[in-house]
N, C-alpha and C positions, 0 to 999 in steps of 0.2 A: 687829580688832574691839576696841572699848574695854571696860573693865570694866562700865560701865553697860549697854552693848549685850549683853554676855554674861549679865548678871543678867536682862535682859528675855527673852532667849532661854531661859534656864533656867526662868524663871517660866512662860512660855508652854508650854514643853515639859512642865512639870508639870501644867498645867490643860487642855491641848489633847489631845484624843483623836481619833485618825483612824478614821473609819468606812470604808464601802465606797467603791470607785472610785479609790483612789490606787495608783500603781505603786510598786514598791520604789525607794527612794532619793529619793522626792519630798518626804519630810518636812523635810529641811533647807531646801529651796527654799520650802516652804509657811510654815515658821517665819519665814523672812526676809520673805516677802510680808506676813505678818500682824504683823510686829514693832511696828507703830504701836499695836497693842493693849496692848503692854507697860505703858506708864504708866497706862493706864486700869485694867487688871487688877491692877496693883500696889497699888491703893488697898484691895483686899479681901484677906481671909485666903484663901490658896490652897485651904484645905479647903472654903471656901464657893463656889468657882468651879469650874464644870465646863463645858467647851466641847467639843462633839463636832462634827466636820466630816466630811462625806461629799460625794461628787460623782457626778452622773450625766452631766453634760455635760463634755467634756474641754477646754472653753474656760476654763482655770483662771485666767488673768490677770484677766479680767472678773469672773468669779464670786468670786474671792477679794477683789477690791476692793469689790464689793457687800457681801459678808459682813462685811468689816472695818468698813465704814460702819455697817451695821445693828447690829453688836455694840457699837460705840462709842455709838450712839444709845441702845440698851437700857441700857447701863451708866450713861450720863449721866441718863437718865430715872429709873432706880432710885436713883441718888445724890440726885437732886432730891426724890424721895419721902421719903427718909430724913432730909433736911435739915429742921431745925425751921422751922415756918411763918414765924415772925417774921424769920428770916434771909433767906428768899426775898423777903419783902415789902421789906425794907431794900435788898437787892441790886437789885430792880426799880426802886425809887426812884432809886438811885444811877445805874443804867444810863440811865434816862429823862433825868435831869438832864444827864448827860454827852452824850447824844444831842442834846438841845436846844442845848447849847453848841456842839457840832460843826456842827449844821445852821444855827445862827444866825450 
């Protein structure tokens, strides 16, 4: 595992709290399954992030993938709300002009 991957795991391990439904020894596997959250969570102060995960259904692969997508969406939405309005408008204009050039 690279140093960057270790940092992501350490950060996730710091903000991720396991609730009900997990068996002993599943934490490392869950951390690996959610490792894509690392870059998204790294943008925030770990003291401001608290992720609790629990499970009722034992179909963990599907559930973790859905949870990961939802958490990334929430993080991106929150980031967009914090971004100054004028930057959002500028980015939309740039994206639209790039899309027109690609489509044309």
